[in-house]
Backbone as a ProteinNet text record, in pm:
[ID]
protein_1_A
[PRIMARY]
MKRLAAALLAASALLAASDAYALQKMCRPAAVAAARGPAQITTGTSPVVTYNIDSFGCVMANQADVGWLNGQGFGPSGAGGSLAIGPVSGTTTIVSPSAILPPRSLIRSIIWENVGGGSVVAKLGTTAGGTDVVSSVSATTNTVRWSPDTGDAGGTLTTTTSGYWVINKRAFPNGATLYLDTTSATGWGQAVVTVTILYDTF
[TERTIARY]
5938.7	5897.4	5852	5929.9	5871.3	5740.8	5747.7	5634.8	5508	5521.2	5432.4	5380.9	5441.5	5414.7	5335.8	5381.4	5315.4	5172.4	5179.4	5010.2	4929.9	5000.9	4899.3	4882.4	4948.8	4926.4	4804.9	4828.2	4713.2	4579.7	4589	4448.2	4400.6	4474.1	4440.3	4373.5	4423.3	4382.7	4248.9	4258.1	4120	4009	4020.9	3926.3	3896	3993.7	3949.4	3851	3899.4	3818.6	3692.9	3664.1	3536.4	3458.4	3511.8	3435.3	3397	3482.9	3457	3356.3	3328.7	3204.1	3078.2	3077.4	2963.2	2862.5	2737.4	2613.9	2534.2	2473.8	2389.4	2280.4	2135.5	2010.4	1986.6	1983.7	1960.3	1842	1737.9	1614.7	1594.4	1524.2	1455.2	1342	1330	1173.2	1083.1	951.3	835.2	783.5	829.4	784.9	889.4	955.7	1065	1012.5	989.9	925.1	1008.5	933.6	975	1074.2	1030	1118.9	1133.5	1005.9	1008.7	1072.7	1116	1135.7	1040.4	1072.7	1199.9	1270.6	1391	1472	1637.5	1708.3	1848	1894.3	2019.2	2092.5	2249.5	2329.2	2446.1	2523.8	2624	2719.6	2817.8	2850.9	2936.6	3083.7	3101.2	3226.8	3303.4	3422.8	3510.6	3543.3	3518.7	3463.2	3317.3	3247.2	3122.1	3043.7	2936	2844.4	2692.3	2631.9	2482.4	2401.7	2319	2235.8	2098.3	2016.5	1870.8	1808.7	1711.2	1619.1	1498.8	1455.4	1325.1	1213.8	1098.4	958.6	935.5	1022.6	1009.6	1105.5	1196.1	1298.2	1407.9	1433.9	1565.8	1688.8	1809	1910.9	2003.2	2060.1	2153.8	2296.3	2366.5	2467.6	2609	2723.5	2840.7	2861	2957.6	2966.2	3044.9	3128.7	3200.6	3110.8	2988.8	2892.9	2797.1	2793.1	2696.3	2677.2	2800.2	2824.3	2752.1	2799.4	2738.5	2583.7	2535.5	2377.7	2311.8	2368.6	2319.6	2305.6	2406.9	2386.7	2280.7	2213.3	2122.2	1998	1987.9	1856.2	1827.9	1923.6	1905	1922.3	1872.8	1906.2	1900.9	1958.5	1968.8	1835.7	1803.2	1668.5	1676.1	1564.6	1566.8	1547.7	1578.1	1575.3	1421.2	1375.7	1223.5	1192	1085.6	1043.7	903.2	861.3	720.2	644.5	516	450.8	313.5	257.9	168.5	32.6	-73.3	-214.1	-275.8	-308.2	-375.6	-317.4	-335.5	-464.3	-611.9	-680.4	-830.6	-908.1	-1024.3	-1120.9	-1265.7	-1337.2	-1474.5	-1556.7	-1615.6	-1680.4	-1612.2	-1473	-1442	-1390.4	-1418.7	-1442.8	-1301.8	-1273.7	-1154.5	-1061	-926.3	-811.7	-781.7	-754.2	-713.2	-623	-497	-457	-429	-445.5	-395.5	-266	-219.2	-82.6	-41.1	58.6	96.1	240.3	219.1	356.4	403.2	511.6	633.8	623.2	654.9	645.9	743.6	698.7	775.2	784.1	674.3	667.5	630.5	675.6	620.4	589.9	442.9	422.3	464.2	526.1	580.4	502.3	456.2	342.7	296.1	160.4	88.5	56.9	81	44.8	-61.5	-160.9	-285	-279.1	-262.3	-285.4	-412.2	-454.1	-577.4	-554.8	-544.3	-516.3	-627	-758.6	-859	-951.2	-1086.5	-1161.1	-1264.5	-1278.6	-1356.9	-1319.4	-1395.4	-1313.3	-1391.8	-1328.5	-1386.8	-1315.3	-1386.4	-1337	-1280	-1154.2	-1091	-1063.9	-1053.5	-1006	-918.5	-838.4	-732.9	-758.1	-758.3	-768.2	-703.2	-692.1	-652.9	-735.7	-871	-979.6	-1062.6	-1119.2	-1208.6	-1290.5	-1306.6	-1380.6	-1349.3	-1226.3	-1181.2	-1141.6	-1129.9	-1080.8	-994	-927	-833.8	-701.6	-669.9	-533.7	-554.2	-635.1	-691.5	-841.4	-895.4	-1034	-1118.7	-1055.3	-1114.6	-1022.3	-990	-933.3	-1004.5	-997.6	-1071.8	-985.3	-992.2	-905.8	-962	-946.1	-1000.3	-927.5	-1020.7	-966.4	-814.1	-747.8	-605.2	-519.4	-527.4	-437.2	-348.3	-249	-184.2	-180.2	-236.3	-276.3	-161.7	-156.6	-70.1	-118.1	-114.1	-126	-9.1	30.2	156.1	217.9	348.5	422.1	360.1	386.1	331	313.2	181	153	142.8	159.4	118.6	-19.5	-80.6	-204.5	-188.5	-295.9	-275.9	-307	-279.5	-298.2	-255.4	-237.5	-163.9	0.8	74.2	209.1	265.9	175.9	256.9	184.2	72.1	5.3	-66.5	-98.8	-131.6	-295.5	-388.1	-493.9	-547.6	-679.2	-730.4	-735.2	-665	-632.7	-707.7	-801.4	-861.8	-822.5	-688.4	-627	-507.4	-509.3	-381.8	-383.6	-277.2	-273.9	-284.9	-421.5	-436.9	-370.7	-319.9	-240.9	-111.4	-9.5	149.1	213.9	213.7	305.5	248.8	303.9	264.4	379.6	383.3	465.8	487.2	348.5	321.5	312.4	321.6	288.6	133.3	100.9	-51.2	-100	-206.7	-275.9	-337.6	-344.4	-381.2	-492.1	-620.3	-716.7	-753.4	-757.9	-819.8	-956.4	-1025.7	-1156.7	-1202	-1354.2	-1402.7	-1534.9	-1583.1	-1708.1	-1818.5	-1788.3	-1906.5	-1956.6	-2082.9	-2160.9	-2149.7	-2138.4	-2109.5	-1949.4	-1841.3	-1720.6	-1653.7	-1546.2	-1444.4	-1495.2	-1583.3	-1643.6	-1536.7	-1523.4	-1414.1	-1286.3	-1261.2	-1148.4	-1062.2	-917	-822.6	-714.9	-727.9	-633.3	-530.7	-424.5	-304.4	-262.4	-267.3	-217.9	-74.1	32.7	188.8	204.8	241.7	271	427.7	465.1	607.6	628.4	721.7	728.4	877.5	913.6	1028.7	1009.7	1125.3	1098.4	1190.4	1136.3	1191.1	1242.4
787	702.9	762.5	823.9	920.8	996.7	1049.6	1151.5	1029.4	930.6	820.2	766.2	742.5	683.9	790.7	924.2	1014	1044.2	1032.4	1037.6	922.1	828.2	680.2	719	753.3	785.1	877.8	991.4	1104	1037.3	983.6	915.8	830.2	728.1	636.9	721	830.2	919.6	965.4	1000	1087.7	983.2	851.3	767.8	719.8	713.4	678.8	779.3	925.7	1008.9	1028.3	989.9	986.5	893.5	771.6	655.3	733	769.7	818	901.6	991.3	1060.2	1047.4	937.8	865.6	875.5	890.1	879.3	748.9	695.3	586.5	611.1	573.1	631.7	483.9	528.3	419.5	447.5	362	363.4	282.4	309.6	226.8	146.9	33.3	-47.5	39.4	16.7	99.2	41.5	-84.2	-139.2	-76.8	-1.2	18.6	151.1	168.6	263.9	401	506.5	635.1	643.8	544.8	529.2	640.1	739.3	827.3	987.6	1046.7	1182.6	1292.4	1417.3	1468	1435.3	1408.1	1368.4	1369.4	1346	1344.3	1230.7	1181.8	1063.4	1120.4	1101.6	1118.4	980	986.7	858.5	831.6	722.1	679.8	674.1	687.8	685.8	802.6	804	900.4	921.7	1043.5	1187	1131.4	1218.5	1203.7	1292.6	1232.3	1283.5	1292.7	1394.4	1405.7	1405.4	1314	1302	1350	1419.7	1438.6	1321.4	1255.4	1158.2	1235.4	1178.3	1252.7	1174.6	1225.2	1180	1022.3	981.5	827	747.8	796.4	734.7	707.8	799.5	785.9	882.2	852.2	943	920.2	1031	1011.7	1003.7	870.3	838.8	845.6	868	864.1	707.8	667	520.3	481.7	556.1	514.7	482.6	562.3	537.5	421.2	356.6	262.6	154.1	101.3	-14.7	9.7	147.7	179.1	195.6	250.6	271.4	138.2	36.8	-93.8	-138.4	-98.7	-166.3	-82.4	26	95.7	66	-41.8	-81.4	-17	40.1	107	20.7	18.4	-80.1	8.5	-42	17.4	46.3	135.6	183.4	119.5	51	-30.1	-171.1	-195.5	-339.2	-379.7	-479.1	-517.5	-616.5	-695.6	-781.2	-833.4	-913.2	-985.1	-978.2	-997.8	-1038.7	-1086.7	-1174.4	-1271.3	-1225.2	-1255.6	-1252.4	-1390.9	-1441.2	-1571.4	-1650.6	-1816.1	-1854.6	-1810.2	-1800.8	-1737.9	-1860	-1886.9	-1978.5	-1964.9	-2056	-2027.3	-1905.2	-1857.4	-1739.5	-1602.7	-1605.9	-1470.9	-1399.2	-1294.6	-1221.1	-1120.5	-1070.7	-983.1	-1026.4	-1015.8	-1095.3	-970.6	-999.7	-915	-994.8	-925.3	-803.6	-820.1	-689.4	-684.7	-668.9	-676.9	-692.9	-537.2	-479.7	-343.3	-331.1	-252.8	-218.3	-81.2	-95.7	18.1	149.3	265.6	358.3	324.8	404.2	387.8	266.4	199.3	39.9	75.7	-25.9	-36.6	-189.8	-231.7	-353.4	-425.1	-532.7	-579.5	-693.5	-779.5	-890.2	-942.7	-1009.8	-1053.4	-1198.6	-1296.3	-1439.2	-1474.1	-1563.3	-1596.2	-1756	-1814.2	-1944.2	-1999.1	-2108.5	-2172	-2305.6	-2358.7	-2491.8	-2580.8	-2510.1	-2556.7	-2649.7	-2672.3	-2768.1	-2689.9	-2535.4	-2453.3	-2346.1	-2280.5	-2185.9	-2046.5	-1934.3	-1806.2	-1703.4	-1598.8	-1466.5	-1364.4	-1327.5	-1245.8	-1108.3	-1028.2	-862.9	-821.1	-703.5	-657.5	-503.3	-437.6	-282	-233.6	-111.7	-44.9	15.1	-31.8	-21	-158.7	-153.4	-282.1	-302.8	-416.3	-432.5	-358.7	-307.3	-218.2	-282.6	-228.6	-292.4	-224.2	-113.4	-38.9	-88	-207	-255.8	-359.4	-469.7	-560.1	-574.3	-551.5	-567.6	-698.1	-800	-935.8	-1026.7	-1143.8	-1244.9	-1377.5	-1474.7	-1597.2	-1683.1	-1729.9	-1836.6	-1977.4	-2025.6	-2153.7	-2285.2	-2377.7	-2518.4	-2558.2	-2530.3	-2607.7	-2537.4	-2399.3	-2330.5	-2210	-2167	-2078.9	-1965	-1852.3	-1745.2	-1633.6	-1545.9	-1413.8	-1312.1	-1196.6	-1067.8	-1007.6	-967.5	-967.6	-852.1	-848.4	-699.1	-649.3	-511.6	-420	-484.4	-446.2	-502.2	-643.4	-738.5	-881.9	-901.5	-1007.6	-1042.3	-1135.7	-1149.4	-1227.8	-1375.1	-1460.7	-1615.1	-1695.2	-1830.2	-1927.7	-1902.2	-1953.5	-1941.5	-2006	-2077.2	-2131.3	-2080.5	-2029.7	-1982.2	-1850.1	-1758	-1655.5	-1634.9	-1576.9	-1579	-1419.6	-1412.2	-1262.7	-1215.2	-1082.2	-1061.5	-945.3	-995	-895.9	-891.1	-952.9	-965.1	-869.6	-790.2	-649.6	-584.9	-547.1	-453.6	-315	-261.3	-134.4	-9.2	-61.7	76.8	-15.7	40.4	-24.1	70.8	199.9	287.9	325.7	312.3	360	465.8	592.7	673.8	665.9	643.4	664.1	540.5	422	296.5	271.4	158.3	131.4	-0.8	8.1	-118.7	-196.4	-313.3	-373.1	-488.8	-484.3	-583.1	-684.6	-797	-907.3	-939.5	-955	-976.4	-1054.1	-1102.2	-1179.7	-1121.8	-1144.1	-1089.9	-1160.8	-1299.6	-1377	-1340.9	-1334.1	-1290.1	-1384.7	-1506.7	-1616.7	-1669.1	-1556.6	-1602.1	-1665.5	-1743.2	-1807	-1954.9	-1998.4	-2146.2	-2224.6	-2342.6	-2427	-2395.3	-2278	-2218.3	-2177.6	-2229.8	-2189	-2106.9	-1961.5	-1876.2	-1799.7	-1805.8	-1714.7	-1606.6	-1490.3	-1394.8	-1351.7	-1351.8	-1297.1	-1188.6	-1083.2	-961.4	-940.2	-917.2	-896.1	-767.1	-701.2	-532.4	-495.3	-383.5	-320.7	-171.9	-119.7	9.8	116.3	228.8	331.8	465.5
-2644	-2568.9	-2414.2	-2365.1	-2233.6	-2253.6	-2380.8	-2439.1	-2439.6	-2515.8	-2522.5	-2392.9	-2306.4	-2162.2	-2096.6	-2107.6	-2031.1	-2099.4	-2225	-2279.2	-2246.7	-2238	-2180.2	-2052.9	-1963.1	-1818.5	-1841.6	-1867.9	-1868.8	-1937.4	-2045.8	-2089	-1971.3	-1929.2	-1805.3	-1688.6	-1661.8	-1562	-1602	-1711.3	-1755.8	-1765.3	-1816.9	-1828.1	-1666.3	-1577.9	-1447.4	-1390.1	-1412.1	-1336.9	-1399.3	-1558.6	-1598.4	-1554.8	-1518.1	-1466.4	-1322.7	-1240.4	-1105.7	-1067	-1194	-1171.3	-1285.6	-1325.2	-1390.9	-1291	-1330.9	-1249.6	-1287.4	-1176.5	-1190.7	-1106.2	-1165	-1087.2	-994.6	-874.2	-774.3	-697.5	-677.8	-619.8	-491	-413.8	-283.9	-337.3	-286.3	-327.1	-256.5	-327.4	-278.6	-136.7	-100.4	23.9	139.1	125.5	208	278.5	415.3	473.4	441.3	423.7	391.7	272.5	188.1	43.9	-45.6	-43.2	-125.5	-60.3	-131.3	-80.4	-93.1	-100.2	-69	50.7	53	157.4	132.6	215.3	194.7	248.1	181.3	271.3	245.7	337.4	351.7	354.5	287.2	260.3	394.4	409.6	534.7	458	342.4	277.9	268.7	212.8	188.5	46.6	3.9	44.1	83.8	172.2	219.1	118.5	82.1	-6.8	26.3	10.3	50.3	-91.8	-86.7	-180.5	-170.2	-277.2	-247.9	-308.9	-228	-267.2	-327.1	-445.3	-509.6	-468.5	-527.7	-476.9	-496.8	-590.6	-636.5	-555.7	-476.6	-374.7	-446.3	-531.1	-619.5	-612.7	-623.3	-628.5	-755.3	-793.7	-892.4	-828.8	-825.7	-731.6	-816.6	-762.4	-811.7	-823.2	-916.7	-917.6	-803.9	-740.5	-627	-492.6	-506.7	-384.6	-414	-519.3	-565.4	-466.5	-416.9	-334.1	-198.9	-149	-21.4	-34.1	-142	-150.9	-146.1	-207.1	-219.6	-87.8	14.7	133.3	214.3	177.7	224.6	175.8	99.2	30.6	-111.5	-154.4	-293.1	-384.9	-511.2	-620.6	-737.9	-862	-997.7	-1054.9	-1079.6	-1159.9	-1287.8	-1309.2	-1438.9	-1430.3	-1299.5	-1245.7	-1231.1	-1265.5	-1269.3	-1167.8	-1189.9	-1087.2	-1129.9	-1046.1	-1079.9	-951.1	-964.6	-833.2	-880.3	-796	-827.4	-757.8	-799.4	-732.9	-733.5	-629.6	-628.9	-577.4	-565	-655.9	-595.3	-681.2	-657.4	-700.5	-605.3	-669.1	-590.7	-631.5	-553.1	-572.9	-485.3	-483.9	-464.2	-433	-408.2	-544.3	-554.9	-685.1	-668.5	-563.8	-548.8	-451.8	-484	-416.3	-310.6	-175.6	-93.1	1.4	54.1	-4	-156.4	-242.4	-365.5	-386	-523.9	-555.8	-569.3	-512.1	-519.1	-605.8	-748.7	-835.2	-756.5	-753.3	-712.8	-796.7	-755	-813.4	-952.7	-1072.2	-1191.5	-1261.3	-1232.3	-1300.6	-1451.4	-1533.3	-1670.3	-1673.3	-1686.7	-1703.6	-1853.4	-1823.3	-1970.1	-2015.2	-1907.8	-1963.2	-1835.5	-1871.3	-1760.6	-1801	-1699.1	-1729.4	-1616.7	-1699.8	-1642.8	-1655.5	-1526.8	-1509.8	-1437.4	-1501.2	-1446.2	-1451.9	-1318.4	-1288.9	-1251.4	-1257.6	-1192.4	-1301.1	-1268.1	-1367.9	-1421.3	-1419.8	-1483.1	-1534.8	-1654.9	-1725.4	-1663.3	-1686.3	-1636.7	-1710.7	-1678.8	-1769.4	-1660.9	-1659.9	-1572.2	-1626.1	-1526.3	-1562.3	-1438.1	-1490.2	-1403	-1400.2	-1262.2	-1283.2	-1163.5	-1165.3	-1035.8	-946.9	-953.4	-862.2	-846.8	-730.2	-724.3	-859.1	-915.7	-1031.5	-1149.8	-1154.2	-1263	-1372.8	-1492.1	-1629.4	-1689.9	-1640.6	-1692.1	-1714.7	-1678.5	-1710.3	-1827.7	-1778	-1863.6	-1863.1	-1974.6	-1970.8	-1974.7	-2023.6	-2035.3	-2077.7	-2007.7	-2038.1	-2031.9	-2133.4	-2116.1	-2056.4	-1945.2	-1865.4	-1873	-1957.3	-1974.9	-1900.2	-1878.6	-1818.9	-1843.5	-1726.4	-1745.3	-1847.9	-1847.7	-1959.6	-1880.4	-1960.6	-1935.5	-2036.7	-1995.9	-2133.3	-2070.4	-2173.5	-2159	-2206.6	-2128.3	-2202	-2247.2	-2380.8	-2443.8	-2435.8	-2496.3	-2517.2	-2620	-2649	-2725.2	-2875.3	-2943.2	-3047.4	-3072.7	-2997.2	-3012.6	-2987.2	-3026.1	-2985.6	-2875.1	-2785	-2645.7	-2719.8	-2621.1	-2651.4	-2562.5	-2591.4	-2512.7	-2519.5	-2440.6	-2448.1	-2580.4	-2638.3	-2769.4	-2883	-2894.5	-3014.9	-2982.9	-3098.8	-3076.7	-3142.7	-3085.7	-3125.2	-3142.8	-3184	-3176.5	-3048.4	-3012.3	-2871.2	-2816.6	-2741.2	-2652.9	-2526.1	-2509.6	-2378.4	-2373.2	-2446.6	-2476.9	-2337.8	-2294	-2185.4	-2202.7	-2135.6	-2178.6	-2125.1	-2000.3	-1931.7	-1858	-1910.2	-1880.1	-1782.4	-1801.9	-1691.6	-1571	-1471	-1353.2	-1277.6	-1295.4	-1242.4	-1114.5	-1019.3	-896.4	-822	-911.7	-856.7	-861.1	-837.2	-836.4	-758.3	-712.1	-625.5	-756.2	-785.1	-866.6	-805.6	-874.1	-818.1	-921.5	-894.3	-987	-956.6	-1062.8	-1056.5	-1161.2	-1148.9	-1266.1	-1309.7	-1434.9	-1487.4	-1451.1	-1389.1	-1332.5	-1214.9	-1216.6	-1078.5	-987.2	-1004.9	-918.7	-887.1	-924.2	-888	-977.3	-937.9	-994.8	-1025.4	-955	-969.8	-936.6	-1058.1	-1010	-1084.5	-1130	-1195.7	-1053.6	-1074.8	-955.2	-1048.7	-1038.8	-1120.3	-1044	-1098.6	-1057	-1160	-1126.4	-1227.5	-1195	-1282.7	-1255.3	-1335.4	-1268.4	-1347.9	-1349.8	-1498.6	-1496.5	-1550.3	-1453.9	-1491	-1511.6	-1546.5	-1542.1	-1446.2	-1433.3	-1376.8	-1460.2	-1437.1	-1533.6	-1473.6
[MASK]
++++++++++++++++++++++++++++++++++++++++++++++++++++++++++++++++++++++++++++++++++++++++++++++++++++++++++++++++++++++++++++++++++++++++++++++++++++++++++++++++++++++++++++++++++++++++++++++++++++++++++

């Protein structure tokens, strides 16, 4: 019995030690000033640890320091988010300020919502008037359309159709500024369009 108890105690200590030294990637939001490195941050915990912040604003943290780093504005890598552009209507062709994706973003899906009284063809790119993210979306009157996950055809939220709404570019290691535009020379007309980008981080 004593040997069994000692073995269980040793195993428990080993598991605790392995958990204590497990590493978790923690990153600062892109909007935080001086988020990117290279730089260093020293914990206020015991034992004191100094971490190197990489060029994406991330550190490889001991589990024991995750709570402290959360308090300093760091979050777990892989946590995604969403951002919206719009609503736009009338003669405006490019939204300003544009939406900004944080570094190491991977676009999962894009929702195109038109609550206006007119149809319009929209596009999304990383330059003004660009089409490198989504080349063309038909945002018809009072519809919600989506640019889908990998391999699916674009369509409404309830049906699929032949998809020229696919996302051409998804991964942005250094982040990106996104510009919403329309192919119409007269702007958005009676359309009232909001675009929501859903993304993960890697």
